[in-house]
Backbone as XML, in Angstrom:
<?xml version="1.0"?>
<chain id="A" units="angstrom">
  <residue number="1" name="MET">
    <atom name="N" x="0.827" y="-1.182" z="0.000"/>
    <atom name="CA" x="0.000" y="0.000" z="0.000"/>
    <atom name="C" x="0.874" y="1.249" z="0.000"/>
  </residue>
  <residue number="2" name="LEU">
    <atom name="N" x="1.942" y="1.189" z="0.760"/>
    <atom name="CA" x="2.853" y="2.326" z="0.827"/>
    <atom name="C" x="3.521" y="2.559" z="-0.533"/>
  </residue>
  <residue number="3" name="LEU">
    <atom name="N" x="3.850" y="1.470" z="-1.207"/>
    <atom name="CA" x="4.469" y="1.573" z="-2.530"/>
    <atom name="C" x="3.504" y="2.204" z="-3.530"/>
  </residue>
  <residue number="4" name="LEU">
    <atom name="N" x="2.257" y="1.800" z="-3.485"/>
    <atom name="CA" x="1.250" y="2.364" z="-4.384"/>
    <atom name="C" x="1.051" y="3.842" z="-4.112"/>
  </residue>
  <residue number="5" name="ARG">
    <atom name="N" x="1.000" y="4.206" z="-2.832"/>
    <atom name="CA" x="0.821" y="5.613" z="-2.471"/>
    <atom name="C" x="2.019" y="6.448" z="-2.931"/>
  </residue>
  <residue number="6" name="SER">
    <atom name="N" x="3.239" y="5.932" z="-2.757"/>
    <atom name="CA" x="4.417" y="6.693" z="-3.184"/>
    <atom name="C" x="4.466" y="6.797" z="-4.718"/>
  </residue>
  <residue number="7" name="LEU">
    <atom name="N" x="4.015" y="5.754" z="-5.408"/>
    <atom name="CA" x="3.957" y="5.806" z="-6.868"/>
    <atom name="C" x="2.946" y="6.846" z="-7.328"/>
  </residue>
  <residue number="8" name="LEU">
    <atom name="N" x="1.786" y="6.885" z="-6.688"/>
    <atom name="CA" x="0.773" y="7.881" z="-7.036"/>
    <atom name="C" x="1.262" y="9.293" z="-6.730"/>
  </residue>
  <residue number="9" name="ASN">
    <atom name="N" x="1.968" y="9.465" z="-5.634"/>
    <atom name="CA" x="2.532" y="10.780" z="-5.315"/>
    <atom name="C" x="3.570" y="11.198" z="-6.358"/>
  </residue>
  <residue number="10" name="TRP">
    <atom name="N" x="4.389" y="10.244" z="-6.781"/>
    <atom name="CA" x="5.413" y="10.554" z="-7.776"/>
    <atom name="C" x="4.772" y="10.916" z="-9.112"/>
  </residue>
  <residue number="11" name="LEU">
    <atom name="N" x="3.739" y="10.136" z="-9.512"/>
    <atom name="CA" x="3.052" y="10.408" z="-10.770"/>
    <atom name="C" x="2.163" y="11.638" z="-10.693"/>
  </residue>
  <residue number="12" name="GLY">
    <atom name="N" x="1.801" y="12.031" z="-9.504"/>
    <atom name="CA" x="0.924" y="13.180" z="-9.340"/>
    <atom name="C" x="1.574" y="14.492" z="-9.715"/>
  </residue>
  <residue number="13" name="GLU">
    <atom name="N" x="2.872" y="14.551" z="-9.715"/>
    <atom name="CA" x="3.547" y="15.789" z="-10.084"/>
    <atom name="C" x="3.484" y="15.958" z="-11.604"/>
  </residue>
  <residue number="14" name="PRO">
    <atom name="N" x="3.189" y="17.165" z="-12.081"/>
    <atom name="CA" x="3.026" y="17.388" z="-13.530"/>
    <atom name="C" x="4.272" y="17.042" z="-14.339"/>
  </residue>
  <residue number="15" name="ARG">
    <atom name="N" x="5.427" y="17.370" z="-13.785"/>
    <atom name="CA" x="6.654" y="17.095" z="-14.527"/>
    <atom name="C" x="6.868" y="15.591" z="-14.671"/>
  </residue>
  <residue number="16" name="GLN">
    <atom name="N" x="6.623" y="14.842" z="-13.628"/>
    <atom name="CA" x="6.797" y="13.392" z="-13.662"/>
    <atom name="C" x="5.782" y="12.746" z="-14.612"/>
  </residue>
  <residue number="17" name="LEU">
    <atom name="N" x="4.575" y="13.290" z="-14.645"/>
    <atom name="CA" x="3.540" y="12.776" z="-15.538"/>
    <atom name="C" x="3.970" y="12.967" z="-16.994"/>
  </residue>
  <residue number="18" name="LEU">
    <atom name="N" x="4.545" y="14.122" z="-17.289"/>
    <atom name="CA" x="5.028" y="14.401" z="-18.640"/>
    <atom name="C" x="6.171" y="13.452" z="-19.013"/>
  </residue>
  <residue number="19" name="VAL">
    <atom name="N" x="7.084" y="13.222" z="-18.079"/>
    <atom name="CA" x="8.200" y="12.306" z="-18.333"/>
    <atom name="C" x="7.677" y="10.894" z="-18.589"/>
  </residue>
  <residue number="20" name="GLY">
    <atom name="N" x="6.708" y="10.467" z="-17.811"/>
    <atom name="CA" x="6.119" y="9.134" z="-18.002"/>
    <atom name="C" x="5.420" y="9.008" z="-19.349"/>
  </residue>
  <residue number="21" name="ALA">
    <atom name="N" x="4.681" y="10.039" z="-19.741"/>
    <atom name="CA" x="3.975" y="10.003" z="-21.025"/>
    <atom name="C" x="4.964" y="9.963" z="-22.189"/>
  </residue>
  <residue number="22" name="VAL">
    <atom name="N" x="5.990" y="10.794" z="-22.126"/>
    <atom name="CA" x="6.986" y="10.820" z="-23.205"/>
    <atom name="C" x="7.741" y="9.491" z="-23.263"/>
  </residue>
  <residue number="23" name="SER">
    <atom name="N" x="8.077" y="8.945" z="-22.108"/>
    <atom name="CA" x="8.771" y="7.652" z="-22.079"/>
    <atom name="C" x="7.912" y="6.559" z="-22.702"/>
  </residue>
  <residue number="24" name="SER">
    <atom name="N" x="6.631" y="6.570" z="-22.382"/>
    <atom name="CA" x="5.714" y="5.582" z="-22.962"/>
    <atom name="C" x="5.643" y="5.728" z="-24.478"/>
  </residue>
  <residue number="25" name="MET">
    <atom name="N" x="5.586" y="6.967" z="-24.953"/>
    <atom name="CA" x="5.527" y="7.191" z="-26.402"/>
    <atom name="C" x="6.808" y="6.735" z="-27.091"/>
  </residue>
  <residue number="26" name="VAL">
    <atom name="N" x="7.945" y="6.937" z="-26.442"/>
    <atom name="CA" x="9.218" y="6.502" z="-27.021"/>
    <atom name="C" x="9.253" y="4.980" z="-27.127"/>
  </residue>
  <residue number="27" name="ILE">
    <atom name="N" x="8.780" y="4.300" z="-26.096"/>
    <atom name="CA" x="8.764" y="2.833" z="-26.111"/>
    <atom name="C" x="7.827" y="2.315" z="-27.196"/>
  </residue>
  <residue number="28" name="VAL">
    <atom name="N" x="6.635" y="2.894" z="-27.292"/>
    <atom name="CA" x="5.685" y="2.485" z="-28.328"/>
    <atom name="C" x="6.267" y="2.752" z="-29.711"/>
  </residue>
  <residue number="29" name="SER">
    <atom name="N" x="6.919" y="3.892" z="-29.874"/>
    <atom name="CA" x="7.542" y="4.231" z="-31.154"/>
    <atom name="C" x="8.648" y="3.237" z="-31.508"/>
  </residue>
  <residue number="30" name="ALA">
    <atom name="N" x="9.434" y="2.823" z="-30.532"/>
    <atom name="CA" x="10.508" y="1.859" z="-30.782"/>
    <atom name="C" x="9.936" y="0.525" z="-31.257"/>
  </residue>
  <residue number="31" name="PHE">
    <atom name="N" x="8.854" y="0.068" z="-30.624"/>
    <atom name="CA" x="8.209" y="-1.170" z="-31.067"/>
    <atom name="C" x="7.645" y="-1.017" z="-32.477"/>
  </residue>
  <residue number="32" name="ALA">
    <atom name="N" x="7.084" y="0.142" z="-32.777"/>
    <atom name="CA" x="6.530" y="0.382" z="-34.114"/>
    <atom name="C" x="7.631" y="0.358" z="-35.170"/>
  </residue>
  <residue number="33" name="VAL">
    <atom name="N" x="8.781" y="0.935" z="-34.866"/>
    <atom name="CA" x="9.906" y="0.928" z="-35.807"/>
    <atom name="C" x="10.405" y="-0.499" z="-36.023"/>
  </residue>
  <residue number="34" name="ALA">
    <atom name="N" x="10.523" y="-1.267" z="-34.952"/>
    <atom name="CA" x="10.980" y="-2.654" z="-35.075"/>
    <atom name="C" x="9.995" y="-3.477" z="-35.908"/>
  </residue>
  <residue number="35" name="TYR">
    <atom name="N" x="8.707" y="-3.285" z="-35.672"/>
    <atom name="CA" x="7.683" y="-4.007" z="-36.429"/>
    <atom name="C" x="7.729" y="-3.606" z="-37.899"/>
  </residue>
  <residue number="36" name="SER">
    <atom name="N" x="7.882" y="-2.325" z="-38.160"/>
    <atom name="CA" x="7.950" y="-1.828" z="-39.535"/>
    <atom name="C" x="9.165" y="-2.402" z="-40.265"/>
  </residue>
  <residue number="37" name="ALA">
    <atom name="N" x="10.297" y="-2.455" z="-39.605"/>
    <atom name="CA" x="11.505" y="-3.024" z="-40.213"/>
    <atom name="C" x="11.302" y="-4.509" z="-40.510"/>
  </residue>
  <residue number="38" name="HIS">
    <atom name="N" x="10.656" y="-5.219" z="-39.599"/>
    <atom name="CA" x="10.371" y="-6.643" z="-39.795"/>
    <atom name="C" x="9.461" y="-6.847" z="-41.006"/>
  </residue>
  <residue number="39" name="GLN">
    <atom name="N" x="8.408" y="-6.047" z="-41.097"/>
    <atom name="CA" x="7.479" y="-6.144" z="-42.225"/>
    <atom name="C" x="8.192" y="-5.814" z="-43.536"/>
  </residue>
  <residue number="40" name="THR">
    <atom name="N" x="9.058" y="-4.818" z="-43.522"/>
    <atom name="CA" x="9.792" y="-4.438" z="-44.731"/>
    <atom name="C" x="10.679" y="-5.580" z="-45.203"/>
  </residue>
  <residue number="41" name="ARG">
    <atom name="N" x="11.379" y="-6.229" z="-44.278"/>
    <atom name="CA" x="12.224" y="-7.371" z="-44.648"/>
    <atom name="C" x="11.391" y="-8.499" z="-45.241"/>
  </residue>
  <residue number="42" name="ASN">
    <atom name="N" x="10.253" y="-8.795" z="-44.619"/>
    <atom name="CA" x="9.392" y="-9.862" z="-45.136"/>
    <atom name="C" x="8.859" y="-9.530" z="-46.524"/>
  </residue>
  <residue number="43" name="MET">
    <atom name="N" x="8.449" y="-8.295" z="-46.721"/>
    <atom name="CA" x="7.913" y="-7.900" z="-48.019"/>
    <atom name="C" x="9.001" y="-7.912" z="-49.094"/>
  </residue>
  <residue number="44" name="TYR">
    <atom name="N" x="10.213" y="-7.517" z="-48.743"/>
    <atom name="CA" x="11.315" y="-7.535" z="-49.703"/>
    <atom name="C" x="11.657" y="-8.974" z="-50.096"/>
  </residue>
  <residue number="45" name="ARG">
    <atom name="N" x="11.639" y="-9.866" z="-49.119"/>
    <atom name="CA" x="11.898" y="-11.286" z="-49.401"/>
    <atom name="C" x="10.834" y="-11.836" z="-50.352"/>
  </residue>
  <residue number="46" name="GLU">
    <atom name="N" x="9.575" y="-11.483" z="-50.120"/>
    <atom name="CA" x="8.486" y="-11.921" z="-50.992"/>
    <atom name="C" x="8.650" y="-11.323" z="-52.396"/>
  </residue>
  <residue number="47" name="LEU">
    <atom name="N" x="9.068" y="-10.072" z="-52.478"/>
    <atom name="CA" x="9.312" y="-9.433" z="-53.774"/>
    <atom name="C" x="10.399" y="-10.179" z="-54.543"/>
  </residue>
  <residue number="48" name="GLN">
    <atom name="N" x="11.479" y="-10.538" z="-53.859"/>
    <atom name="CA" x="12.560" y="-11.276" z="-54.512"/>
    <atom name="C" x="12.062" y="-12.625" z="-55.030"/>
  </residue>
  <residue number="49" name="ARG">
    <atom name="N" x="11.248" y="-13.307" z="-54.236"/>
    <atom name="CA" x="10.707" y="-14.606" z="-54.651"/>
    <atom name="C" x="9.827" y="-14.445" z="-55.886"/>
  </residue>
  <residue number="50" name="LEU">
    <atom name="N" x="8.967" y="-13.429" z="-55.874"/>
    <atom name="CA" x="8.073" y="-13.211" z="-57.009"/>
    <atom name="C" x="8.843" y="-12.803" z="-58.266"/>
  </residue>
  <residue number="51" name="GLU">
    <atom name="N" x="9.928" y="-12.059" z="-58.105"/>
    <atom name="CA" x="10.748" y="-11.707" z="-59.268"/>
    <atom name="C" x="11.416" y="-12.942" z="-59.859"/>
  </residue>
  <residue number="52" name="ARG">
    <atom name="N" x="11.853" y="-13.879" z="-59.004"/>
    <atom name="CA" x="12.425" y="-15.131" z="-59.510"/>
    <atom name="C" x="11.372" y="-15.926" z="-60.278"/>
  </residue>
  <residue number="53" name="VAL">
    <atom name="N" x="10.159" y="-15.989" z="-59.722"/>
    <atom name="CA" x="9.065" y="-16.694" z="-60.406"/>
    <atom name="C" x="8.781" y="-16.031" z="-61.750"/>
  </residue>
  <residue number="54" name="HIS">
    <atom name="N" x="8.765" y="-14.702" z="-61.768"/>
    <atom name="CA" x="8.521" y="-13.961" z="-63.014"/>
    <atom name="C" x="9.586" y="-14.288" z="-64.055"/>
  </residue>
  <residue number="55" name="ASP">
    <atom name="N" x="10.843" y="-14.299" z="-63.642"/>
    <atom name="CA" x="11.932" y="-14.618" z="-64.566"/>
    <atom name="C" x="11.810" y="-16.047" z="-65.087"/>
  </residue>
  <residue number="56" name="ASP">
    <atom name="N" x="11.499" y="-16.984" z="-64.183"/>
    <atom name="CA" x="11.340" y="-18.383" z="-64.597"/>
    <atom name="C" x="10.201" y="-18.531" z="-65.601"/>
  </residue>
  <residue number="57" name="LEU">
    <atom name="N" x="9.098" y="-17.844" z="-65.351"/>
    <atom name="CA" x="7.968" y="-17.915" z="-66.279"/>
    <atom name="C" x="8.315" y="-17.286" z="-67.624"/>
  </residue>
  <residue number="58" name="GLY">
    <atom name="N" x="9.104" y="-16.224" z="-67.611"/>
    <atom name="CA" x="9.539" y="-15.616" z="-68.865"/>
    <atom name="C" x="10.385" y="-16.574" z="-69.688"/>
  </residue>
  <residue number="59" name="HIS">
    <atom name="N" x="11.302" y="-17.288" z="-69.028"/>
    <atom name="CA" x="12.131" y="-18.268" z="-69.735"/>
    <atom name="C" x="11.269" y="-19.408" z="-70.279"/>
  </residue>
  <residue number="60" name="GLU">
    <atom name="N" x="10.332" y="-19.859" z="-69.472"/>
    <atom name="CA" x="9.433" y="-20.934" z="-69.904"/>
    <atom name="C" x="8.609" y="-20.491" z="-71.112"/>
  </residue>
  <residue number="61" name="TYR">
    <atom name="N" x="8.147" y="-19.254" z="-71.096"/>
    <atom name="CA" x="7.356" y="-18.724" z="-72.213"/>
    <atom name="C" x="8.190" y="-18.678" z="-73.495"/>
  </residue>
  <residue number="62" name="GLU">
    <atom name="N" x="9.443" y="-18.250" z="-73.377"/>
    <atom name="CA" x="10.322" y="-18.217" z="-74.547"/>
    <atom name="C" x="10.528" y="-19.617" z="-75.118"/>
  </residue>
  <residue number="63" name="LYS">
    <atom name="N" x="10.715" y="-20.603" z="-74.239"/>
    <atom name="CA" x="10.875" y="-21.983" z="-74.700"/>
    <atom name="C" x="9.615" y="-22.472" z="-75.405"/>
  </residue>
  <residue number="64" name="LEU">
    <atom name="N" x="8.455" y="-22.138" z="-74.841"/>
    <atom name="CA" x="7.201" y="-22.576" z="-75.450"/>
    <atom name="C" x="6.975" y="-21.920" z="-76.807"/>
  </residue>
  <residue number="65" name="LEU">
    <atom name="N" x="7.350" y="-20.657" z="-76.946"/>
    <atom name="CA" x="7.228" y="-20.003" z="-78.257"/>
    <atom name="C" x="8.122" y="-20.683" z="-79.289"/>
  </residue>
  <residue number="66" name="LEU">
    <atom name="N" x="9.320" y="-21.033" z="-78.887"/>
    <atom name="CA" x="10.237" y="-21.723" z="-79.786"/>
    <atom name="C" x="9.682" y="-23.094" z="-80.171"/>
  </residue>
  <residue number="67" name="GLU">
    <atom name="N" x="9.153" y="-23.801" z="-79.192"/>
    <atom name="CA" x="8.566" y="-25.111" z="-79.456"/>
    <atom name="C" x="7.348" y="-24.992" z="-80.374"/>
  </residue>
  <residue number="68" name="GLN">
    <atom name="N" x="6.540" y="-23.970" z="-80.148"/>
    <atom name="CA" x="5.362" y="-23.761" z="-80.985"/>
    <atom name="C" x="5.771" y="-23.502" z="-82.434"/>
  </residue>
  <residue number="69" name="SER">
    <atom name="N" x="6.795" y="-22.704" z="-82.627"/>
    <atom name="CA" x="7.236" y="-22.431" z="-84.002"/>
    <atom name="C" x="7.790" y="-23.699" z="-84.653"/>
  </residue>
  <residue number="70" name="ALA">
    <atom name="N" x="8.430" y="-24.555" z="-83.859"/>
    <atom name="CA" x="8.936" y="-25.813" z="-84.414"/>
    <atom name="C" x="7.781" y="-26.729" z="-84.812"/>
  </residue>
  <residue number="71" name="TRP">
    <atom name="N" x="6.737" y="-26.802" z="-83.993"/>
    <atom name="CA" x="5.590" y="-27.660" z="-84.302"/>
    <atom name="C" x="4.808" y="-27.139" z="-85.503"/>
  </residue>
  <residue number="72" name="ALA">
    <atom name="N" x="4.810" y="-25.847" z="-85.727"/>
    <atom name="CA" x="4.029" y="-25.256" z="-86.811"/>
    <atom name="C" x="4.849" y="-25.053" z="-88.081"/>
  </residue>
  <residue number="73" name="ASP">
    <atom name="N" x="6.051" y="-25.571" z="-88.137"/>
    <atom name="CA" x="6.907" y="-25.412" z="-89.308"/>
    <atom name="C" x="6.246" y="-26.063" z="-90.524"/>
  </residue>
  <residue number="74" name="TYR">
    <atom name="N" x="6.313" y="-25.384" z="-91.673"/>
    <atom name="CA" x="5.627" y="-25.852" z="-92.878"/>
    <atom name="C" x="6.144" y="-27.217" z="-93.328"/>
  </residue>
  <residue number="75" name="SER">
    <atom name="N" x="7.448" y="-27.412" z="-93.300"/>
    <atom name="CA" x="8.000" y="-28.689" z="-93.770"/>
    <atom name="C" x="7.553" y="-29.847" z="-92.878"/>
  </residue>
  <residue number="76" name="ARG">
    <atom name="N" x="7.431" y="-29.604" z="-91.598"/>
    <atom name="CA" x="6.956" y="-30.646" z="-90.683"/>
    <atom name="C" x="5.502" y="-30.983" z="-90.974"/>
  </residue>
  <residue number="77" name="LEU">
    <atom name="N" x="4.673" y="-29.952" z="-91.164"/>
    <atom name="CA" x="3.260" y="-30.191" z="-91.457"/>
    <atom name="C" x="3.086" y="-30.902" z="-92.794"/>
  </residue>
  <residue number="78" name="ASP">
    <atom name="N" x="3.893" y="-30.529" z="-93.786"/>
    <atom name="CA" x="3.818" y="-31.180" z="-95.093"/>
    <atom name="C" x="4.186" y="-32.656" z="-94.975"/>
  </residue>
  <residue number="79" name="LYS">
    <atom name="N" x="5.229" y="-32.937" z="-94.219"/>
    <atom name="CA" x="5.663" y="-34.323" z="-94.028"/>
    <atom name="C" x="4.583" y="-35.136" z="-93.317"/>
  </residue>
  <residue number="80" name="LEU">
    <atom name="N" x="3.985" y="-34.577" z="-92.261"/>
    <atom name="CA" x="2.922" y="-35.281" z="-91.541"/>
    <atom name="C" x="1.703" y="-35.502" z="-92.429"/>
  </residue>
  <residue number="81" name="ALA">
    <atom name="N" x="1.353" y="-34.519" z="-93.237"/>
    <atom name="CA" x="0.203" y="-34.670" z="-94.132"/>
    <atom name="C" x="0.461" y="-35.789" z="-95.133"/>
  </residue>
  <residue number="82" name="ASN">
    <atom name="N" x="1.674" y="-35.877" z="-95.644"/>
    <atom name="CA" x="2.012" y="-36.947" z="-96.595"/>
    <atom name="C" x="2.013" y="-38.314" z="-95.925"/>
  </residue>
  <residue number="83" name="GLU">
    <atom name="N" x="2.624" y="-38.418" z="-94.750"/>
    <atom name="CA" x="2.797" y="-39.719" z="-94.095"/>
    <atom name="C" x="1.527" y="-40.211" z="-93.408"/>
  </residue>
  <residue number="84" name="LYS">
    <atom name="N" x="0.917" y="-39.376" z="-92.601"/>
    <atom name="CA" x="-0.214" y="-39.820" z="-91.773"/>
    <atom name="C" x="-1.548" y="-39.780" z="-92.521"/>
  </residue>
  <residue number="85" name="LEU">
    <atom name="N" x="-1.752" y="-38.741" z="-93.320"/>
    <atom name="CA" x="-3.050" y="-38.564" z="-93.974"/>
    <atom name="C" x="-3.021" y="-38.931" z="-95.456"/>
  </residue>
  <residue number="86" name="LEU">
    <atom name="N" x="-1.843" y="-39.330" z="-95.923"/>
    <atom name="CA" x="-1.670" y="-39.709" z="-97.323"/>
    <atom name="C" x="-2.114" y="-38.602" z="-98.272"/>
  </residue>
  <residue number="87" name="MET">
    <atom name="N" x="-1.837" y="-37.378" z="-97.895"/>
    <atom name="CA" x="-2.183" y="-36.232" z="-98.734"/>
    <atom name="C" x="-1.013" y="-35.921" z="-99.654"/>
  </residue>
  <residue number="88" name="VAL">
    <atom name="N" x="-1.338" y="-35.463" z="-100.860"/>
    <atom name="CA" x="-0.302" y="-35.051" z="-101.802"/>
    <atom name="C" x="-0.702" y="-33.706" z="-102.382"/>
  </residue>
  <residue number="89" name="ALA">
    <atom name="N" x="0.275" y="-32.962" z="-102.820"/>
    <atom name="CA" x="-0.012" y="-31.675" z="-103.458"/>
    <atom name="C" x="-0.568" y="-31.952" z="-104.853"/>
  </residue>
  <residue number="90" name="PRO">
    <atom name="N" x="-1.598" y="-31.226" z="-105.278"/>
    <atom name="CA" x="-2.158" y="-31.464" z="-106.617"/>
    <atom name="C" x="-1.181" y="-31.010" z="-107.707"/>
  </residue>
  <residue number="91" name="ALA">
    <atom name="N" x="-1.258" y="-31.687" z="-108.813"/>
    <atom name="CA" x="-0.440" y="-31.303" z="-109.969"/>
    <atom name="C" x="-0.998" y="-30.006" z="-110.536"/>
  </residue>
  <residue number="92" name="PRO">
    <atom name="N" x="-0.171" y="-29.220" z="-111.210"/>
    <atom name="CA" x="-0.659" y="-27.942" z="-111.749"/>
    <atom name="C" x="-1.873" y="-28.095" z="-112.668"/>
  </residue>
  <residue number="93" name="GLN">
    <atom name="N" x="-1.964" y="-29.154" z="-113.477"/>
    <atom name="CA" x="-3.108" y="-29.328" z="-114.361"/>
    <atom name="C" x="-4.373" y="-29.722" z="-113.600"/>
  </residue>
  <residue number="94" name="GLU">
    <atom name="N" x="-4.249" y="-30.189" z="-112.360"/>
    <atom name="CA" x="-5.420" y="-30.549" z="-111.553"/>
    <atom name="C" x="-5.991" y="-29.351" z="-110.798"/>
  </residue>
  <residue number="95" name="MET">
    <atom name="N" x="-5.263" y="-28.261" z="-110.758"/>
    <atom name="CA" x="-5.714" y="-27.078" z="-110.021"/>
    <atom name="C" x="-6.740" y="-26.307" z="-110.828"/>
  </residue>
  <residue number="96" name="VAL">
    <atom name="N" x="-7.766" y="-25.808" z="-110.135"/>
    <atom name="CA" x="-8.808" y="-24.987" z="-110.745"/>
    <atom name="C" x="-8.817" y="-23.656" z="-110.015"/>
  </residue>
  <residue number="97" name="VAL">
    <atom name="N" x="-8.735" y="-22.571" z="-110.762"/>
    <atom name="CA" x="-8.742" y="-21.239" z="-110.169"/>
    <atom name="C" x="-10.134" y="-20.655" z="-110.342"/>
  </residue>
  <residue number="98" name="LEU">
    <atom name="N" x="-10.767" y="-20.266" z="-109.282"/>
    <atom name="CA" x="-12.100" y="-19.665" z="-109.316"/>
    <atom name="C" x="-11.964" y="-18.159" z="-109.261"/>
  </residue>
  <residue number="99" name="ARG">
    <atom name="N" x="-12.773" y="-17.494" z="-110.112"/>
    <atom name="CA" x="-12.728" y="-16.028" z="-110.113"/>
    <atom name="C" x="-14.084" y="-15.474" z="-109.845"/>
  </residue>
</chain>
């Protein structure tokens, strides 16, 4: 009880109250700065991960474009049409031009 009374007497002085309030604000501010730094590190790590994923997807897209052009090559399609579907190009005298 004596300790509580002496604490209340100490806090009752205006100057001590101001010191206590400022000290509390400094402590809260320090925790806020630490939390902000932690969040910044986490967000930067996530950004780095997403940039790696973006780069990997870009490389994969380039490979797929190259593969697509290889699959759509005219000579390959002509060969497949001849072998699988038994298609042949018509002779010039068999062609009919419509106007």
